[in-house]
TORLODREN-467962 format. One line per 8 residues: number of its first residue (from 1); their letters; for each residue x, y, z of C-alpha. Coordinates in steps of 0.02 Angstrom, whole numbers, plus 50000, padded with zeros to 5 digits. Layout:
<nodes>
NUM	A	X,Y,Z  ...
</nodes>
This chain:
<nodes>
1	MVLSRRTF	50350,49336,50581  50502,49384,50683  50578,49552,50706  50717,49534,50576  50637,49549,50453  50485,48776,49827  50325,48567,49746  50248,48442,49645
9	TAFAGTAA	50115,48407,49519  49954,48387,49616  49850,48251,49540  49663,48267,49538  49565,48171,49665  49709,48124,49779  49618,48155,49942  49754,48090,50056
17	LGLSLNAS	49892,48072,49927  49870,47887,49919  49937,47883,49741  50121,47852,49713  50189,48014,49643  50372,47965,49631  50367,47837,49493  50269,47852,49331
25	AGMDSGGP	50174,48012,49365  50302,48126,49285  50389,48171,49447  50574,48197,49459  50646,48051,49556  50816,48134,49567  50886,48239,49707  50784,48339,49829
33	GGSAYAGH	50698,48490,49759  50700,48430,49579  50583,48488,49445  50402,48437,49451  50414,48403,49265  50550,48274,49237  50667,48296,49091  50601,48464,49029
41	TAPTGPAP	50534,48630,49082  50375,48711,49024  50396,48839,48885  50340,49017,48905  50156,49038,48868  50006,49134,48928  49980,49142,49115  49840,49037,49190
49	DPPTADGR	49667,49113,49194  49616,49193,49360  49572,49053,49481  49396,49008,49532  49314,48863,49620  49269,48793,49449  49245,48611,49499  49387,48557,49383
57	HHTVGFDR	49542,48466,49438  49703,48563,49421  49887,48523,49431  50013,48627,49527  50198,48603,49497  50361,48696,49481  50532,48702,49405  50677,48814,49448
65	YSLLVDGR	50595,48963,49364  50418,48972,49429  50262,48885,49485  50170,48787,49351  49982,48783,49358  49904,48661,49236  50073,48664,49149  50070,48854,49126
73	RLVLWSGE	50194,48970,49209  50135,49081,49349  50219,49228,49433  50131,49231,49601  50109,49411,49659  50030,49400,49830  49981,49518,49969  49963,49476,50153
81	MHPFRLPS	49806,49512,50252  49741,49432,50411  49554,49399,50426  49573,49402,50615  49630,49583,50605  49468,49636,50519  49324,49572,50628  49187,49606,50501
89	PSLWRDVL	49173,49466,50371  49086,49576,50243  49239,49686,50235  49352,49541,50191  49274,49546,50018  49308,49732,50008  49494,49710,50039  49506,49558,49925
97	QKMRAHGY	49421,49649,49783  49538,49797,49803  49689,49683,49800  49629,49594,49643  49589,49759,49556  49761,49827,49596  49852,49681,49518  49874,49550,49652
105	NAVSIYVA	49835,49371,49599  49850,49295,49772  49817,49330,49954  49920,49258,50096  49842,49232,50268  49894,49173,50438  49768,49071,50537  49792,49109,50721
113	WNYHSPAP	49769,48963,50841  49731,49078,50989  49593,49165,50890  49496,49003,50864  49528,48902,51022  49469,48961,51193  49509,48792,51273  49585,48623,51230
121	GRYDFTGV	49472,48531,51110  49365,48685,51075  49379,48765,50903  49270,48904,50839  49260,48940,50652  49097,49038,50655  49056,49223,50640  49210,49332,50629
129	RDLDLFLR	49312,49170,50633  49231,49091,50479  49382,49029,50383  49270,48936,50261  49184,49100,50216  49348,49190,50188  49412,49054,50072  49248,49059,49974
137	QAAETGLY	49264,49247,49956  49443,49231,49894  49388,49107,49761  49242,49216,49709  49361,49363,49694  49482,49265,49585  49631,49257,49702  49744,49112,49743
145	VILRPGPY	49770,49083,49929  49932,49050,50022  49877,48972,50187  49987,48988,50342  49914,48903,50497  50072,48882,50599  50048,48805,50726  50160,48952,50774
153	INAEVDAG	50139,49112,50671  50224,49254,50768  50138,49397,50673  50151,49517,50821  50005,49430,50904  49984,49364,51081  50101,49216,51111  50142,49213,50926
161	GFPGWLTA	49971,49136,50897  49979,49002,51030  49817,48991,51131  49822,49054,51309  49782,48882,51379  49942,48811,51301  50043,48916,51422  49980,48810,51567
169	TKARARIS	50024,48640,51493  50180,48536,51510  50204,48540,51321  50373,48603,51260  50322,48698,51105  50394,48695,50931  50492,48534,50946  50447,48350,50937
177	DPTYLSYA	50377,48346,51113  50234,48218,51111  50117,48323,51217  50141,48477,51110  50123,48375,50950  49957,48306,51011  49892,48483,51034  49966,48543,50869
185	DEWLTAVN	49886,48395,50779  49719,48439,50855  49735,48616,50791  49790,48563,50617  49648,48438,50606  49524,48577,50640  49602,48693,50510  49634,48562,50378
193	RIVARHLY	49456,48496,50387  49407,48665,50314  49557,48694,50200  49539,48525,50115  49372,48587,50047  49456,48734,49961  49607,48661,49872  49638,48722,49695
201	TRGDGTVL	49696,48549,49644  49518,48485,49669  49429,48634,49595  49337,48669,49757  49433,48828,49799  49593,48922,49765  49714,48869,49903  49875,48850,49805
209	LYQIENEY	50015,48843,49934  50020,48790,50117  50152,48841,50244  50216,48732,50385  50270,48822,50544  50345,48997,50535  50523,49064,50530  50586,48912,50624
217	YAYVTKPP	50773,48931,50650  50801,48833,50810  50854,48650,50805  50882,48658,50617  51015,48524,50622  50952,48430,50776  50826,48288,50790  50696,48385,50893
225	GRDYMAHL	50681,48510,50750  50696,48393,50602  50576,48269,50680  50455,48411,50718  50454,48473,50538  50437,48295,50473  50290,48266,50589  50200,48423,50530
233	YAKVRADG	50233,48377,50348  50162,48203,50372  50013,48269,50470  49965,48396,50337  49980,48267,50199  49878,48141,50298  49742,48274,50314  49726,48278,50125
241	IDVPLFHN	49820,48438,50088  49893,48399,49916  49954,48571,49862  50138,48620,49874  50205,48640,50051  50339,48760,50107  50420,48846,50254  50477,49026,50269
249	DQSRHGYW	50658,49037,50323  50678,49177,50450  50808,49255,50337  50910,49193,50191  51001,49061,50291  50965,48912,50178  50869,48826,50318  50736,48696,50277
257	TPGSFDTG	50782,48673,50095  50719,48517,50004  50795,48363,50083  50834,48444,50250  50706,48335,50340  50610,48174,50308  50461,48194,50190  50418,48010,50186
265	GERGRWLY	50510,47974,50025  50418,48108,49926  50543,48201,49820  50528,48367,49732  50378,48415,49836  50442,48552,49949  50473,48737,49915  50611,48838,49995
273	GFDGYPAP	50567,49017,50040  50647,49153,50144  50584,49315,50221  50659,49486,50191  50635,49651,50281  50771,49768,50218  50788,49941,50291  50740,50087,50179
281	DEVPPDWG	50920,50149,50168  50988,49976,50125  51053,49941,49951  50937,49806,49882  51028,49641,49895  51052,49515,49757  50979,49369,49852  50886,49269,49722
289	HFGIGGKK	50947,49141,49596  51063,49263,49513  51143,49329,49670  51287,49266,49774  51296,49079,49792  51321,48970,49943  51214,48931,50092  51164,49110,50123
297	GGATASPG	51130,49151,49941  50943,49150,49961  50859,49051,49823  51029,48984,49768  51017,48872,49921  50882,48777,49826  50926,48786,49641  50790,48665,49588
305	TPGFVPEF	50646,48771,49654  50587,48945,49606  50641,49102,49698  50514,49123,49837  50494,49261,49966  50346,49217,50078  50365,49383,50169  50443,49539,50096
313	GGGWFDPW	50421,49701,50189  50277,49806,50130  50301,49916,50283  50353,49889,50463  50271,49884,50633  50280,50017,50766  50299,49986,50955  50220,50072,51102
321	GGAEFDGA	50284,50250,51113  50318,50255,50926  50506,50234,50944  50525,50151,50774  50468,50306,50679  50509,50442,50805  50331,50461,50861  50259,50481,50687
329	GYAGSART	50166,50315,50698  50123,50220,50540  50132,50377,50436  50319,50362,50468  50319,50182,50407  50228,50231,50248  50346,50376,50220  50507,50277,50240
337	RDAAYERR	50444,50126,50143  50355,50220,50006  50314,50186,49823  50495,50213,49771  50550,50088,49904  50431,49961,49830  50491,49987,49652  50673,49979,49705
345	FYLTNLAN	50663,49820,49807  50524,49723,49720  50597,49749,49547  50767,49695,49612  50686,49537,49678  50607,49503,49509  50775,49534,49426  50849,49403,49542
353	GITVHNVY	50728,49267,49485  50603,49281,49628  50438,49234,49548  50339,49189,49705  50325,49351,49801  50215,49397,49950  50207,49574,50020  50189,49580,50210
361	MTFGGTSW	50079,49676,50244  49967,49733,50102  49824,49767,50222  49878,49767,50404  49715,49798,50495  49684,49806,50682  49750,49702,50826  49587,49724,50919
369	GWLPAPQV	49547,49663,51094  49690,49572,51179  49759,49508,51013  49920,49610,51000  50087,49548,51063  50159,49654,51204  50274,49752,51090  50140,49831,50981
377	YTSYDYGA	49988,49938,51004  49814,49915,50932  49841,49978,50756  49931,49859,50638  49919,49980,50492  50100,49935,50453  50120,50077,50329  50044,49956,50203
385	AFDEGRLA	49976,49988,50028  49799,49988,50101  49788,50077,50267  49697,50019,50422  49537,50104,50361  49544,50000,50200  49593,50152,50097  49719,50141,49954
393	TPKVVPMH	49878,50241,49984  50003,50307,49855  50100,50146,49881  49964,50056,49783  50024,50129,49618  50181,50022,49593  50088,49869,49657  49951,49904,49530
401	QFGHLVRC	50079,49917,49392  50183,49766,49447  50035,49650,49470  49960,49683,49300  50133,49676,49222  50175,49501,49284  50004,49438,49230  50015,49510,49053
409	VPELAKLD	50200,49479,49018  50225,49290,49038  50408,49308,48991  50439,49368,49169  50405,49193,49236  50558,49121,49149  50712,49231,49148  50898,49197,49138
417	PAEDITVG	51041,49321,49152  51075,49384,48977  51233,49340,48884  51348,49489,48904  51363,49583,48741  51519,49671,48805  51650,49621,48930  51564,49725,49061
425	GVAAGDGR	51387,49678,49010  51247,49799,48969  51272,49958,49065  51198,50130,49069  51306,50276,49019  51300,50337,49199  51368,50209,49321  51250,50267,49457
433	IKVYHLTN	51115,50167,49369  51133,49982,49406  51069,49874,49263  51001,49697,49272  50988,49623,49098  50884,49465,49082  50813,49364,48940  50678,49234,48914
441	PDTDAHIY	50759,49080,48833  50598,49034,48741  50550,49202,48665  50715,49298,48669  50625,49441,48756  50740,49556,48851  50702,49630,49021  50801,49771,49099
449	VLRNDSTK	50785,49824,49280  50867,49992,49310  50901,50048,49488  50967,50210,49556  51035,50199,49733  51094,50378,49735  51003,50525,49812  50985,50618,49646
457	SVSSALPV	50886,50581,49490  50998,50512,49353  50972,50527,49165  51080,50422,49050  51072,50308,48899  51054,50119,48885  51102,50012,48735  50941,49918,48693
465	AGTSLPVT	50893,49829,48532  51019,49920,48426  50980,50094,48491  51042,50207,48628  50886,50229,48733  50874,50382,48846  50827,50332,49023  50792,50425,49184
473	VPASDARL	50783,50343,49354  50729,50454,49500  50829,50456,49661  50820,50295,49763  50701,50220,49636  50694,50090,49498  50602,50046,49338  50580,49898,49222
481	LAAGIALG	50601,49910,49034  50565,49775,48905  50614,49735,48727  50546,49597,48617  50387,49562,48716  50218,49538,48635  50087,49674,48642  49950,49570,48562
489	QRKLAYSN	49993,49539,48379  50131,49667,48381  50301,49658,48461  50377,49793,48568  50550,49830,48499  50594,49939,48647  50528,50075,48760  50590,50181,48903
497	AQPMLWLT	50414,50175,48976  50372,50028,49088  50247,49904,49015  50095,49875,49124  49969,49772,49026  49895,49724,48861  49730,49645,48811  49617,49624,48661
505	AGGRDVAV	49449,49711,48659  49334,49758,48516  49446,49685,48382  49598,49784,48432  49745,49759,48547  49762,49884,48689  49930,49909,48775  49972,50018,48924
513	LTGRAGET	50145,50084,48966  50182,50197,49114  50305,50322,49183  50323,50478,49287  50219,50630,49240  50315,50749,49128  50435,50619,49063  50470,50603,48879
521	TVTALECA	50452,50423,48824  50509,50334,48667  50418,50176,48615  50461,50074,48459  50356,49936,48381  50412,49808,48253  50321,49838,48087  50359,49753,47922
529	SEPTVTVL	50296,49905,47830  50249,50081,47877  50087,50085,47977  49960,50222,47995  49987,50311,48160  49856,50427,48232  49880,50527,48391  49707,50526,48469
537	AGDAESSY	49751,50621,48628  49903,50691,48713  50071,50761,48664  50147,50632,48545  50224,50612,48373  50283,50464,48270  50410,50415,48139  50452,50256,48041
545	ADGRVRVT	50621,50186,47992  50710,50020,47979  50554,49914,48011  50504,50005,48169  50376,50137,48207  50436,50253,48342  50317,50351,48454  50383,50493,48560
553	ARLGGLTR	50266,50559,48694  50271,50674,48844  50175,50592,48986  50027,50681,49062  49858,50600,49088  49819,50469,48957  49907,50486,48790  49821,50384,48653
561	VLVEGGGI	49907,50328,48494  49822,50214,48367  49935,50106,48258  49852,50022,48108  49919,49913,47968  50102,49889,47944  50074,49708,47896  49972,49665,48050
569	SAPLLLLL	49784,49643,48045  49736,49701,48220  49753,49884,48264  49850,49927,48420  49791,50064,48537  49944,50121,48632  49899,50204,48798  50040,50297,48883
577	ADDETSAR	49994,50342,49062  50078,50435,49202  50079,50347,49370  49923,50429,49439  49826,50392,49281  49885,50212,49272  49802,50177,49439  49633,50219,49361
585	LWPRETPS	49652,50090,49221  49565,49928,49268  49585,49771,49162  49471,49625,49194  49458,49454,49111  49287,49374,49095  49232,49208,49017  49165,49310,48870
593	GSVLVYGP	49318,49417,48840  49425,49555,48913  49370,49723,48976  49471,49880,49012  49391,50017,49115  49461,50192,49137  49410,50327,49258  49335,50273,49425
601	ALLRTAEL	49428,50257,49589  49403,50067,49589  49331,49930,49480  49267,49787,49587  49182,49669,49463  49147,49657,49277  49022,49540,49195  48977,49523,49012
609	RGDAVRLT	48796,49475,48988  48727,49482,48811  48761,49654,48738  48791,49731,48910  48941,49746,49022  48892,49759,49204  49018,49845,49316  49029,49879,49501
617	GDTVEAAE	49153,49994,49583  49188,50150,49681  49205,50336,49652  49268,50471,49767  49255,50624,49657  49151,50638,49500  49240,50530,49369  49227,50492,49185
625	LEVWAPHG	49195,50313,49136  49266,50234,48980  49254,50051,48934  49344,49945,48805  49245,49784,48783  49219,49644,48656  49123,49671,48495  48937,49682,48517
633	VREVVWNQ	48935,49769,48685  48819,49918,48676  48761,49943,48854  48858,49985,49010  48784,49965,49184  48873,50044,49331  48822,49990,49506  48655,49929,49437
641	GALQMSAT	48619,50090,49344  48619,50095,49152  48724,50235,49077  48709,50334,48917  48865,50293,48817  48946,50357,48658  49074,50274,48546  49247,50352,48537
649	DSGSLRAE	49384,50351,48407  49484,50248,48533  49367,50102,48506  49287,50125,48676  49121,50174,48749  49121,50332,48853  48986,50386,48975  48903,50547,48920
657	QPLAGVPA	48890,50605,49100  49023,50581,49234  48995,50457,49374  48940,50543,49532  49062,50567,49673  49029,50519,49852  48903,50626,49947  48952,50711,50108
665	VALPVLGG	48951,50604,50265  48892,50689,50423  48953,50625,50591  48870,50666,50757  48953,50751,50904  48972,50628,51046  48878,50684,51200  48760,50621,51333
673	WRRQVENP	48899,50533,51426  48864,50439,51587  48999,50392,51712  49023,50260,51846  49176,50217,51949  49222,50039,51992  49361,49935,52072  49259,49883,52224
681	ESAPGFDD	49387,49742,52234  49503,49865,52322  49385,49884,52470  49421,49774,52621  49240,49717,52635  49222,49658,52455  49154,49480,52442  49286,49376,52354
689	SKWLVADR	49223,49208,52415  49186,49148,52238  49359,49193,52175  49486,49056,52144  49607,49018,52285  49789,49032,52234  49842,48866,52307  49950,48791,52171
697	TSTFSTTA	50129,48748,52216  50199,48702,52045  50184,48770,51870  50232,48736,51689  50282,48917,51667  50463,48960,51629  50455,49085,51773  50517,49017,51939
705	VPDGQPVL	50403,49015,52092  50485,49092,52246  50518,48970,52387  50377,48960,52510  50254,49056,52403  50105,48991,52304  50092,49005,52116  50011,49172,52079
713	FADDYGFH	50027,49167,51890  49862,49208,51807  49874,49077,51669  49885,48935,51794  49710,48980,51851  49634,48996,51678  49646,49185,51661  49737,49209,51497
721	YGDVWYRG	49683,49380,51433  49666,49554,51504  49667,49621,51681  49683,49511,51836  49634,49555,52015  49718,49482,52170  49661,49495,52350  49776,49437,52488
729	SFTDATGM	49700,49417,52662  49809,49412,52817  49805,49457,53000  49912,49578,53093  50006,49715,53002  50096,49770,53159  50271,49828,53117  50246,49809,52930
737	ESVSLGYS	50353,49938,52842  50335,49896,52657  50273,49769,52533  50368,49717,52377  50267,49654,52230  50349,49558,52088  50250,49554,51928  50265,49515,51743
745	TGTQGLLM	50159,49594,51608  50248,49629,51446  50282,49802,51378  50174,49942,51449  50096,49834,51584  50063,49903,51756  50018,49858,51934  49908,49950,52060
753	AWLDGEPL	49898,49908,52244  49784,49951,52390  49797,49901,52572  49630,49900,52661  49563,50011,52522  49705,50136,52543  49799,50164,52379  49981,50113,52394
761	GTHRMPVP	50026,50169,52218  50053,50115,52040  50205,50044,51951  50221,50042,51762  50335,49953,51642  50445,50075,51545  50411,50139,51371  50525,50042,51252
769	DKETVRKG	50652,50131,51146  50729,50067,50985  50857,49967,51083  50732,49879,51197  50579,49858,51086  50637,49684,51037  50654,49631,51218  50545,49483,51262
777	SWTATTTF	50494,49473,51444  50455,49628,51546  50460,49594,51733  50484,49708,51882  50477,49718,52070  50405,49872,52151  50404,49916,52335  50269,50018,52421
785	GVPERVRT	50280,50090,52594  50142,50039,52714  50056,50188,52796  50079,50188,52983  49893,50204,53013  49861,50030,52943  50003,49945,53038  49879,49869,53158
793	PGGHVLSV	49825,49700,53222  49672,49617,53150  49620,49572,52973  49690,49659,52822  49670,49644,52634  49803,49683,52504  49716,49712,52337  49817,49713,52176
801	LVRRMQHD	49763,49747,51997  49882,49692,51859  49861,49756,51681  49947,49618,51585  49993,49655,51404  49983,49480,51335  50107,49338,51317  50278,49349,51242
809	MDGKTQDT	50302,49273,51071  50414,49119,51054  50520,49161,50903  50676,49079,50974  50588,48918,51027  50623,48943,51211  50444,48930,51276  50443,49116,51309
817	HKVARGLT	50255,49116,51285  50253,49030,51455  50334,49175,51546  50217,49216,51689  50085,49351,51681  50017,49435,51837  50091,49434,52011  50248,49329,52030
825	AVTFTGAS	50305,49359,52209  50254,49456,52365  50368,49495,52512  50354,49608,52664  50477,49699,52774  50447,49723,52958  50322,49580,52966  50296,49405,52895
833	PAVRWRLQ	50109,49381,52880  50034,49220,52812  49935,49278,52661  49790,49184,52581  49774,49238,52401  49622,49236,52288  49617,49298,52109  49491,49339,51974
841	GAAAAAAD	49502,49380,51790  49418,49336,51625  49394,49149,51631  49425,49067,51462  49289,48940,51496  49162,49081,51506  49223,49179,51355  49099,49280,51254
849	PVRGPLNT	49033,49151,51129  49018,49282,50990  49162,49399,51021  49280,49264,51082  49407,49247,51223  49518,49391,51168  49382,49522,51187  49374,49554,51374
857	GGLYGERS	49478,49549,51530  49443,49544,51716  49388,49720,51762  49235,49729,51872  49142,49822,51735  49184,49689,51607  49131,49550,51724  48969,49646,51754
865	GWHLPGYG	48932,49683,51570  48961,49870,51576  49042,49860,51404  48889,49781,51322  48760,49881,51225  48614,49810,51324  48678,49863,51495  48561,49980,51587
873	DGGWPVVE	48661,50134,51631  48513,50247,51665  48562,50266,51846  48737,50325,51807  48773,50512,51830  48777,50619,51673  48945,50702,51636  49026,50802,51496
881	LPRAERRR	49188,50775,51402  49325,50829,51396  49345,50797,51581  49486,50825,51702  49470,50697,51842  49552,50724,52008  49696,50610,52046  49620,50440,52076
889	QGVAWYRT	49698,50268,52064  49580,50147,51980  49446,50126,51848  49302,50235,51790  49181,50196,51648  49100,50314,51523  48956,50264,51410  48857,50349,51274
897	GFRLDVGP	48754,50308,51122  48753,50383,50949  48664,50356,50785  48735,50358,50608  48640,50382,50447  48767,50351,50311  48679,50345,50145  48652,50179,50056
905	GVDASIGL	48787,50144,49929  48916,50242,50029  49065,50157,50110  49120,50273,50250  49274,50224,50349  49254,50300,50522  49372,50311,50668  49368,50366,50849
913	VLEDDPVR	49493,50499,50903  49552,50522,51083  49659,50672,51126  49714,50751,51289  49857,50835,51377  49996,50704,51359  50051,50735,51539  49895,50647,51603
921	AYRVQIFL	49933,50466,51646  49785,50357,51600  49733,50227,51474  49568,50182,51393  49492,50021,51330  49371,50062,51189  49214,49957,51173  49100,49981,51023
929	NGWNMGQY	48938,49884,51036  49027,49770,51159  49178,49740,51046  49347,49788,51117  49420,49894,50978  49584,49934,51063  49683,50016,51200  49734,50199,51208
937	VNDVGPQH	49876,50255,51323  49867,50444,51335  50042,50481,51399  50130,50353,51288  50047,50344,51117  50077,50360,50976  49902,50302,50927  49758,50424,50944
945	TFVLPNGI	49640,50364,50805  49553,50195,50816  49468,50121,50663  49288,50065,50692  49252,49931,50560  49085,49938,50473  48976,49793,50526  49029,49812,50706
953	LRTRGANT	48997,49997,50680  48818,50015,50625  48827,50151,50494  48638,50157,50481  48575,50141,50659  48614,50151,50843  48783,50117,50923  48846,50105,51101
961	LALAVLSD	49017,50168,51149  49094,50122,51318  49263,50181,51381  49351,50096,51527  49475,50225,51594  49617,50159,51701  49708,50300,51794  49869,50273,51889
969	GTTESGPG	49838,50412,52017  49995,50511,51982  49912,50648,51880  49743,50715,51835  49661,50599,51712  49534,50615,51572  49461,50568,51457  49492,50723,51355
977	EVRLTLLG	49418,50753,51184  49329,50602,51112  49258,50620,50937  49215,50526,50779  49316,50560,50622  49291,50519,50439  49445,50428,50376  49380,50420,50198
985	STAGGVPV	49226,50376,50099  49176,50312,49928  49018,50291,49829  49010,50103,49804  49084,49981,49926  49018,49808,49966  48857,49760,50053  48893,49750,50238
993	TVVPSPGR	48806,49627,50354  48791,49686,50533  48906,49587,50647  48808,49510,50792  48837,49611,50950  48741,49531,51093  48685,49659,51220  48701,49548,51373
</nodes>
């Protein structure tokens, strides 16, 4: 992903696509991007069942309207999460279940090359990197998967996902350079070996779509780019990936549409998609099929394929210093891109024919260790619908409504602009409401998207189905209305409430419509004769005239209206819910029928077994439980406990006692700290004989080497992540006045220098502002004066510590990931000593086999295991926090242990808070049980709270916390207050397996 912010019928058993798909298999042999179903399009019908690894072969196709799965239309409503940003595999299931419950039918994931490959030819897919496990969990949850393995991913991660070792190769990345392609093929082979076992076409998993590369906008019209894309296409197909392939255009440029590169003669097998990250104050653009035409018309650039947005902004990232949101951090992102933002933009997308839609991010997670790109800090919360602690935010409500809507209203998968009934088309009485009027050509259903771009709520009237329908659209918001859609056996004539779902349970149809609390809604149903209407709960009344029963209700909680007769055999239970209430309605399809649950904070699973429905889920506060289920269900089991239930006049079963809320979670006060200082590397007598000699004279870096100096770049010596130490030995400092050190680190990097153990000072890269946050390389030269007392003959040692902040991303295809990290040049004034350099860091070849290469850097304490839970710190002095250290340049470590006793069946999301006087210039690496959970910069921020994921955090047992404090010597340093905090808790959750955390 950069800062700006269509396929074919897959035939069963085609392991390497050896079958000819262009001739008699029903494929369109016309122009590029043609329909997957030649000569016709699939009619509107029920959406496909939720996907599972069912062992059956499936077909995946498309036409210009939507994806077609087994010939049935599918609106793909997907959310982005990254398994590598949640290093506790048990919690993947938690997030996936929450996404499914809240209406998503797909999950999109990047697979980061650097996360899995510590060295050429070495690929690790075990433990927290178990891609096979994630894909199994997605299938078990009932979610399709959009897989995005790059090779380049961007994603605000180190080098855009390229492994550190690639920076020290001659390969020119992201073009058809043979050396680079050989490495990329090696990576794709490793990924595709796993993915091929999880393709939905074969029934072994639910991988439905597969992305090639990422926002690739360089060399679009030139052979190095076209050949590169063609090579990746052929490679993925040769590896047996037979689902639709696509690329995500960096913006709506019309790049990489069908036919723009060689696909080996395969036609109609490529999706066009584009990414969109509009600003909150932007008027939502018409950039789908029904928007402006031409090359930059979004989906209009590929009229034969469905509207597809592989990334649409579900938030935005924040840089060091919090410049993007004026220091408010991700709370600012969530505030500016709130629920109204989602309704306004996502409904506009749907109105523009975009039926393949992925929200980036839906769960952002944590860029732990040395994973983050230089621009961003540890948290990748993103202001997403689920926050970094896995908790649902108010932004979940519209996603909950949209997701269930597109599943239950198949008409939305095939829409055309409606024929204008007046010269000006359908319009609201107040022109501040923009109206999109669409129809389904098969069912004649009408869909209206109403959008208010003004700063005031607008009430007006809309001509719908022969009536003047009162409508209200809040400021900067939107809503969807429908007419002529099915609600089971009955047809909705019109409503000014937004439909959310319908299902059949217990011999009756149940339909849910939603709106803002306090609104008055009008809902009309087609009825051949007057039905019996009973208001079971809420403020509602009904009338009948002209073949329609009309229900008027004021929204508040759950209004229940039962409609019986009127020429239709099945009763309809009409549930009218305000937004907050709608988010506690949980539909679930099972092989034995549909279930609707009302009340708890979350429904995770539902299973019908005999006369019992077995449910699992979460509560926060005490909650009622009500279940609509098929005939014959008499027993309800909640989280393995049978409940006493009573039948209601709504046709449901209601628990006689409320479900219990979550018990209190007690957190200990952190104490018993022990402290030890380090950086012995700064002392002149330190033994560096085993360090690598900096004797290289050439490099593949894009950074030039100064004439007459050796290569000092850390990557050239195998040190790709974290801190790097340098020691330069020379004789005779007589006359030496100053030393100038050139270095390159990325945003917020720094350099510290000592001469013969005497601190020379610290230099830091600046805090980025909104204008410079998008800057790529951060390099500097700093000059330190040499104290007169060390200007002597004899041996001297210049020691330098560089805190490098990872590699630049390569969004513009300029090999910027190869910009040097570490020292780049050293010059002296007043003397010209011959310096012999040695350096030491975290060697990739010796990376932690469990935690991986991105976990640790080259500090003395890291190299000595001070961050590990098994380290013996009994000899360290005991200290108390908060602590004001005297001014000292260098590193000090603090360690303590604590125990948690969170009750079984409680999911507690816990964080670590660091706070201090912001004047104090220091930073902290946080190690929990040996896992590097992030970096805190006290005088920069904005992050103060660090999420500690369960599994790495042992919620029932002992934990070790280690803090590596790097002080620049300009101020007193801390650490200040360090405490645990409860981010949220629920009764329920998923079983959590402890993540291995080797002690040594």
